[in-house]
C-alpha positions as CSV (number, residue, x, y, z in Angstrom):
1,M,12.6,-10.9,14.9
2,H,14.5,-13.2,17.3
3,G,17.1,-15.1,15.3
4,D,17.0,-18.2,17.5
5,E,13.2,-18.6,17.2
6,T,13.3,-20.5,14.0
7,V,9.9,-22.1,13.4
8,G,8.3,-18.9,12.1
9,R,11.1,-18.4,9.6
10,E,10.6,-22.0,8.3
11,M,6.8,-21.7,8.3
12,L,6.9,-18.6,6.1
13,L,9.3,-20.3,3.6
14,H,6.9,-23.2,3.5
15,L,4.0,-20.8,3.0
16,I,5.7,-19.1,0.0
17,D,6.2,-22.4,-1.6
18,F,2.6,-23.5,-0.9
19,L,1.1,-20.3,-2.4
20,V,3.1,-20.3,-5.6
21,T,2.8,-24.0,-6.1
22,N,-1.0,-24.1,-5.6
23,Y,-1.9,-21.0,-7.4
24,G,-4.2,-21.8,-10.3
25,S,-5.1,-25.3,-9.0
26,D,-6.3,-24.6,-5.4
27,P,-9.4,-22.3,-5.5
28,V,-8.8,-20.8,-2.1
29,V,-5.2,-20.0,-2.8
30,T,-6.1,-18.7,-6.3
31,R,-8.8,-16.3,-5.0
32,L,-6.6,-15.2,-2.1
33,L,-3.7,-14.2,-4.4
34,N,-6.1,-12.6,-7.0
35,N,-7.5,-10.3,-4.3
36,T,-4.7,-9.7,-1.8
37,R,-1.2,-8.3,-1.8
38,I,0.8,-10.5,0.5
39,H,4.2,-9.4,1.7
40,I,6.3,-12.1,3.4
41,M,9.6,-11.4,5.3
42,P,10.9,-14.8,6.5
43,S,13.6,-13.2,8.7
44,M,14.0,-9.7,10.2
45,N,17.1,-10.8,12.1
46,P,19.4,-12.9,9.8
47,D,22.5,-12.1,11.8
48,G,20.8,-13.6,14.9
49,F,19.9,-16.7,13.0
50,E,23.5,-17.2,11.7
51,A,24.9,-16.6,15.2
52,T,22.9,-19.5,16.7
53,K,25.6,-22.1,16.4
54,V,24.2,-24.5,19.0
55,P,20.4,-24.9,18.8
56,D,18.6,-24.5,22.1
57,C,15.0,-24.7,23.1
58,Y,15.1,-21.9,25.6
59,Y,17.7,-19.2,25.0
60,S,20.7,-18.2,22.9
61,L,22.5,-15.0,21.9
62,G,20.9,-15.4,18.5
63,R,17.9,-13.7,20.0
64,Y,19.7,-10.4,19.4
65,N,20.9,-8.7,16.2
66,G,24.5,-8.1,15.2
67,N,24.7,-5.2,17.6
68,G,23.4,-7.2,20.5
69,E,20.0,-5.5,20.5
70,D,16.5,-7.0,20.9
71,L,14.6,-5.9,17.9
72,N,11.2,-6.5,19.6
73,R,12.1,-3.8,22.2
74,N,13.5,-1.4,19.6
75,F,10.5,0.4,18.2
76,P,9.0,3.8,19.3
77,D,6.5,3.1,22.1
78,A,3.0,4.7,22.3
79,F,3.0,4.7,26.1
80,E,6.5,5.7,27.3
81,L,9.7,7.1,25.8
82,N,11.7,4.1,24.5
83,N,15.3,5.4,24.9
84,V,17.1,3.0,22.6
85,T,19.2,3.3,19.5
86,V,17.0,2.4,16.6
87,Q,18.7,-0.5,14.7
88,P,19.1,-0.7,10.9
89,E,16.6,-3.6,10.8
90,T,14.1,-1.7,12.8
91,R,14.5,1.4,10.7
92,A,14.1,-0.5,7.5
93,V,10.8,-2.1,8.7
94,M,9.5,1.3,9.9
95,E,10.2,2.7,6.5
96,W,8.5,-0.3,4.9
97,I,5.4,0.2,7.1
98,R,5.3,3.9,6.2
99,R,5.6,3.2,2.5
100,E,3.0,0.4,2.2
101,T,-0.6,0.4,3.2
102,F,-0.6,-2.7,5.3
103,V,-3.9,-3.7,6.8
104,L,-3.3,-6.9,8.6
105,S,-0.1,-8.5,9.8
106,A,1.5,-11.0,12.2
107,N,5.0,-11.4,13.6
108,L,6.2,-14.9,14.4
109,H,8.0,-16.0,17.5
110,G,8.9,-19.2,19.5
111,G,9.1,-20.2,23.1
112,A,5.3,-20.5,23.7
113,L,2.1,-21.6,21.9
114,V,-0.3,-18.7,21.9
115,A,-1.7,-15.8,19.7
116,S,-1.1,-12.5,21.5
117,Y,-2.7,-9.2,20.6
118,A,-2.4,-5.5,21.4
119,F,-1.7,-3.7,23.5
120,D,1.7,-5.1,24.8
121,N,2.2,-1.9,26.8
122,G,-0.4,0.2,28.5
123,N,-1.5,2.8,31.1
124,A,-4.6,4.1,32.8
125,A,-6.1,5.2,29.4
126,T,-6.2,1.7,28.2
127,G,-7.3,0.1,31.4
128,S,-3.9,-1.5,32.3
129,S,-4.6,-1.1,36.0
130,Q,-7.1,-3.9,35.5
131,G,-4.4,-6.1,34.0
132,Y,-5.6,-5.8,30.4
133,S,-4.5,-3.1,28.0
134,R,-7.5,-2.6,25.7
135,A,-7.1,-1.3,22.1
136,P,-9.9,0.6,20.3
137,D,-10.3,-2.5,18.1
138,D,-10.1,-5.0,20.9
139,D,-13.1,-7.0,19.5
140,V,-11.3,-7.4,16.2
141,F,-8.0,-8.3,17.8
142,V,-9.7,-11.1,19.8
143,H,-11.4,-12.4,16.6
144,L,-8.0,-12.4,14.8
145,A,-6.2,-14.2,17.6
146,K,-9.0,-16.8,17.8
147,T,-9.0,-17.2,14.1
148,Y,-5.4,-18.3,14.2
149,S,-5.7,-20.3,17.4
150,Y,-8.8,-22.3,16.4
151,N,-7.5,-23.1,13.0
152,H,-4.2,-24.4,14.5
153,A,-3.9,-28.1,15.3
154,S,-3.5,-27.5,19.0
155,M,-3.1,-23.8,20.0
156,Y,-6.8,-23.5,20.8
157,K,-6.4,-26.0,23.7
158,G,-4.6,-23.3,25.6
159,A,-2.3,-25.8,27.4
160,G,0.8,-23.6,26.9
161,C,4.1,-25.2,27.4
162,D,4.0,-26.0,31.1
163,N,1.6,-26.1,34.0
164,R,2.5,-22.6,35.0
165,Q,1.4,-21.0,31.8
166,T,-2.1,-21.6,30.3
167,F,-4.0,-19.5,27.8
168,P,-7.8,-20.0,27.6
169,G,-8.6,-20.5,23.9
170,G,-5.0,-20.2,23.0
171,I,-5.0,-16.4,23.0
172,T,-3.9,-13.6,25.3
173,N,-3.8,-9.8,25.6
174,G,-0.1,-9.0,25.4
175,F,-0.1,-6.8,28.5
176,S,-2.0,-9.4,30.4
177,W,0.8,-11.9,29.6
178,Y,3.7,-9.5,30.3
179,Q,4.3,-5.9,29.8
180,L,6.5,-5.1,26.8
181,E,8.0,-1.7,25.8
182,G,9.1,-1.0,22.2
183,G,7.4,-3.9,20.5
184,M,6.6,-4.1,16.8
185,Q,3.0,-5.1,17.3
186,D,1.9,-1.9,19.1
187,Y,4.0,0.2,16.7
188,N,2.3,-1.2,13.6
189,Y,-1.1,-0.7,15.1
190,V,-0.7,2.9,16.3
191,W,1.5,4.3,13.5
192,G,1.1,1.9,10.6
193,Q,-2.8,1.7,10.7
194,C,-2.3,-2.1,10.6
195,L,-3.7,-4.7,13.0
196,E,-0.9,-7.0,13.9
197,I,-0.8,-9.9,16.3
198,T,2.1,-11.9,17.7
199,L,2.1,-15.6,17.0
200,E,4.2,-17.9,19.3
201,L,4.4,-21.1,17.4
202,S,6.6,-23.5,19.3
203,C,7.5,-24.3,22.9
204,C,11.0,-25.1,21.7
205,K,12.6,-22.0,20.1
206,Y,15.0,-24.0,17.9
207,P,13.5,-27.5,17.5
208,P,15.1,-30.4,15.6
209,E,14.9,-30.3,11.8
210,D,12.8,-33.5,11.6
211,Q,9.9,-31.7,13.4
212,L,9.5,-29.0,10.8
213,E,7.0,-30.9,8.6
214,K,4.7,-31.4,11.5
215,F,4.9,-27.7,12.4
216,W,3.9,-26.9,8.9
217,R,0.9,-29.2,9.0
218,D,-0.1,-27.7,12.4
219,N,0.0,-24.1,11.0
220,R,-1.0,-24.3,7.4
221,A,-4.7,-23.9,7.8
222,A,-4.3,-21.2,10.4
223,L,-2.0,-19.1,8.2
224,L,-4.5,-19.3,5.3
225,E,-7.5,-18.5,7.4
226,Y,-5.7,-15.6,9.1
227,M,-4.8,-14.1,5.8
228,K,-8.4,-14.1,4.6
229,Q,-9.3,-11.9,7.6
230,V,-7.8,-8.9,5.7
231,H,-11.1,-8.8,3.9
232,L,-13.1,-8.0,7.0
233,G,-14.9,-4.7,7.3
234,V,-15.1,-1.8,4.9
235,K,-12.8,-0.2,2.4
236,G,-13.0,2.6,-0.2
237,Q,-11.7,5.9,-1.4
238,V,-12.2,9.6,-0.5
239,L,-12.6,11.6,-3.7
240,D,-12.9,15.3,-4.6
241,G,-15.5,16.8,-6.8
242,S,-13.6,15.8,-9.9
243,G,-13.2,12.1,-8.8
244,R,-9.6,12.6,-7.9
245,P,-8.3,10.9,-4.7
246,V,-7.9,12.9,-1.5
247,A,-4.9,11.8,0.6
248,Q,-4.7,12.3,4.3
249,A,-8.5,12.4,4.9
250,I,-9.4,10.9,8.3
251,V,-11.8,7.9,8.0
252,E,-12.7,6.1,11.2
253,A,-15.7,4.2,12.7
254,V,-17.6,6.3,15.3
255,G,-16.8,5.1,18.8
256,R,-13.4,3.6,18.0
257,S,-11.2,6.5,17.0
258,H,-7.4,6.0,17.2
259,V,-4.9,8.1,19.1
260,C,-3.1,8.5,15.8
261,P,-6.1,9.0,13.4
262,Y,-6.4,6.5,10.5
263,R,-5.9,8.4,7.2
264,T,-6.3,7.8,3.5
265,N,-3.1,6.9,1.5
266,E,-1.9,8.7,-1.6
267,H,-4.6,7.0,-3.6
268,G,-7.3,8.2,-1.3
269,E,-7.8,4.7,-0.1
270,Y,-8.9,3.7,3.4
271,F,-9.3,0.2,5.0
272,L,-11.1,-0.5,8.3
273,L,-11.1,-4.0,9.7
274,L,-14.4,-4.4,11.5
275,L,-16.5,-7.4,12.6
276,P,-19.9,-7.9,11.0
277,G,-22.5,-5.4,12.3
278,T,-23.8,-1.8,11.9
279,Y,-21.3,1.0,12.1
280,V,-21.2,4.8,11.4
281,I,-18.2,5.7,9.3
282,N,-16.9,9.3,9.7
283,A,-14.9,10.8,6.9
284,T,-13.2,14.1,7.6
285,V,-11.2,16.5,5.3
286,P,-9.8,19.3,7.4
287,G,-11.7,22.5,6.8
288,F,-14.8,20.8,5.5
289,Q,-17.9,19.3,7.1
290,S,-17.5,15.7,8.0
291,Q,-19.5,13.0,6.3
292,L,-21.2,10.3,8.2
293,K,-22.4,7.0,6.6
294,T,-24.2,4.2,8.4
295,V,-23.1,0.8,6.9
296,E,-24.1,-2.7,7.5
297,I,-21.0,-4.8,7.3
298,P,-21.4,-8.5,6.4
299,D,-18.7,-11.2,6.8
300,N,-17.2,-11.1,3.3
301,T,-14.0,-13.0,4.1
302,A,-15.2,-16.0,2.1
303,N,-15.7,-13.7,-0.9
304,F,-12.3,-12.1,-0.5
305,S,-13.7,-8.6,-0.7
306,A,-14.6,-6.2,2.1
307,L,-17.7,-4.0,1.8
308,R,-16.8,-0.9,-0.4
309,Y,-18.0,2.6,0.2
310,D,-16.5,5.8,-1.3
311,F,-16.9,9.3,0.1
312,T,-17.0,12.3,-2.2
313,F,-16.3,15.9,-1.1
314,P,-17.5,18.1,-4.0
315,A,-16.0,21.3,-2.8
316,V,-12.5,19.9,-2.1
317,S,-9.6,20.4,-4.4
318,V,-6.9,17.8,-4.2
319,R,-4.3,18.7,-1.7
320,T,-1.3,17.0,-0.1
321,G,-0.5,17.4,3.3
322,A,-1.2,16.7,7.1
323,A,1.8,16.1,9.2
324,P,2.2,12.5,10.3
325,C,1.7,11.6,13.9
326,P,4.9,12.1,15.9
327,T,6.5,8.9,17.1
328,S,6.2,10.0,20.7
329,P,4.3,8.4,23.6
330,L,0.8,9.5,22.3
331,Y,-1.0,7.6,25.1
332,G,1.2,9.2,27.7
333,E,-1.0,12.3,28.3
334,L,-4.2,10.3,28.0
335,G,-2.9,8.0,30.7
336,R,-2.0,10.9,33.0
337,S,-5.5,12.4,32.4
338,A,-7.2,9.1,33.2
339,A,-5.1,8.4,36.2
340,A,-6.0,11.9,37.5
341,G,-9.7,11.1,37.1
342,R,-10.3,13.5,34.2
343,A,-12.2,12.4,31.1
344,A,-9.7,11.3,28.5
345,P,-10.4,12.1,24.9
346,R,-11.1,9.1,22.6
347,G,-8.8,10.3,19.9
348,V,-6.6,13.2,18.7
349,L,-7.8,14.7,15.4
350,A,-4.5,16.2,14.5
351,A,-2.5,16.5,11.6
352,T,10.3,-9.7,12.8
353,V,9.3,-12.1,11.1
354,L,6.4,-10.4,9.4
355,L,3.5,-11.6,7.4
356,A,1.8,-8.4,6.2
357,L,-1.2,-8.1,4.0
358,T,-2.9,-5.4,2.0
359,V,-6.1,-5.7,-0.1
360,T,-6.9,-4.8,-3.6
């Protein structure tokens, strides 16, 4: 996303080579690719990369795109109106997120050594007054960040890049680190139904070429283990009485509803990343009685397949429809309610460098 933060770009090019070279010979890579759709975008900001004529560890104009805009401040924000001109790169990624059913992703940066997770912005509804902006899936986000950190050669040590900046366990809540408006991480989670974390991979944003091999060794195991986490939780389809998929059905775990409800795609598919444990899954088709199912979710990441459970609504005829959530500050009203001391609803049942994963 920032053209002068080059380590992530190179790591993803190495990852592509590693995956295609080892498919068929490495059992982990082979099973991963047989069971996972992996989308890799090595650079969201090629103009910024080309504009970085003099490599610098700390800052250059290559951070911005060709229009001088910071792409990681350019997305719609769930907490406040982000009054910016949406850039072509941002619009293309937003359309990509809308078109695909991404489940897990990461965007890669440089300038620090830490795994950061949602929310980057916040208000009273997410507890930001306590210095931590908590997402409904906070436990999963912490697990994902630790998965990367503890499989990295040194990120888990939490030393950061100088004595002023330390990260216990090598992870941080984004808001706790610094507040950020218009970031891709929060956008993908709220509107893309995709759990995304931000990976800061190097203290030096544009390091010397001869260090790239070590960066790859430091990150290879973490990248692979992180991708396996897309198989956490439960997945399935919502079907009508004839076995046809029902799109736009709401499927969420009780107690962790999202401000923009998670819905099935055009194939009636749903994916919920959840840690091992007992959950009640609520499937809702507007106009019909909800179905509740208690599931015991194991850790199936080693088997490359989440638990599967399908819901059938016999009386439903296939339909299209439900308006998407508006890209407006959905948490704004919740925050005002919480700040005023009123009970805030848990959800609204209404109609980069990127490494993004979906499951099959």
